[in-house]
C-alpha positions as CSV (number, residue, x, y, z in Angstrom):
1,M,23.7,2.5,16.0
2,R,21.2,2.4,13.3
3,A,21.5,5.1,10.3
4,G,18.7,7.7,10.1
5,F,16.2,7.5,7.2
6,D,17.0,8.9,3.8
7,W,14.3,11.3,3.8
8,P,15.0,13.1,0.4
9,A,15.1,9.3,-1.1
10,L,11.8,8.2,0.7
11,M,10.0,11.3,-0.5
12,R,11.0,10.9,-4.0
13,A,10.0,7.3,-3.8
14,G,6.3,8.2,-2.2
15,F,5.5,11.4,-4.2
16,H,7.0,10.4,-7.6
17,G,7.3,6.5,-7.6
18,L,4.0,5.9,-5.6
19,R,2.2,9.2,-7.0
20,L,1.3,9.8,-2.9
21,T,-0.3,13.1,-2.0
22,P,1.7,14.9,0.8
23,D,-1.0,14.3,3.4
24,A,-1.2,10.4,2.1
25,F,2.6,10.0,2.5
26,W,2.8,11.5,5.9
27,A,0.2,9.3,7.0
28,L,1.6,5.9,6.3
29,T,3.9,4.1,8.8
30,P,7.4,3.3,7.9
31,A,6.1,-0.3,7.7
32,E,3.3,0.7,5.1
33,L,5.4,2.9,3.0
34,Q,8.2,-0.1,2.8
35,L,5.4,-2.5,2.0
36,M,4.1,-0.1,-0.9
37,L,7.5,0.1,-2.2
38,G,7.8,-3.4,-2.4
39,A,10.6,-4.2,0.3
40,G,10.5,-5.9,3.6
41,G,7.5,-7.9,2.5
42,G,9.0,-11.5,3.5
43,G,9.7,-11.8,-0.4
44,T,6.1,-10.9,-1.6
45,A,6.2,-8.8,-4.7
46,P,3.9,-5.5,-4.2
47,L,0.2,-5.9,-4.8
48,L,-0.6,-4.9,-8.5
49,S,-3.9,-4.0,-9.8
50,G,-4.8,-7.9,-10.7
51,G,-4.0,-8.8,-7.2
52,L,-6.1,-6.3,-6.1
53,D,-9.2,-7.1,-8.4
54,A,-8.9,-10.6,-7.2
55,L,-8.8,-9.5,-3.1
56,M,-11.8,-7.3,-3.8
57,A,-13.8,-10.0,-5.7
58,A,-13.2,-12.4,-2.8
59,Y,-13.7,-9.9,0.0
60,P,-16.6,-7.3,-1.1
61,D,-17.0,-4.3,1.2
62,K,-20.6,-4.5,0.5
63,Q,-22.7,-7.9,1.0
64,K,-25.0,-8.7,-1.6
65,D,-28.5,-8.0,-1.2
66,H,-30.5,-11.3,-0.4
67,D,-34.1,-12.2,-0.8
68,H,-35.7,-12.5,2.8
69,G,-39.0,-13.4,1.8
């Protein structure tokens, strides 16, 4: 049988370590929280701002306007 979650440690990590709001913390799935904490990602490191910037540049939310004239 698996041991339960260590809620106090998870809440400290979420609220203090990741600086999540309570709403954001409780909206996460356990897998999302684990990934944000850098664990269980198949050996991958957490995504830092440089990696996020590169992803945002490669996959922008909005397409650039093109001249259709």
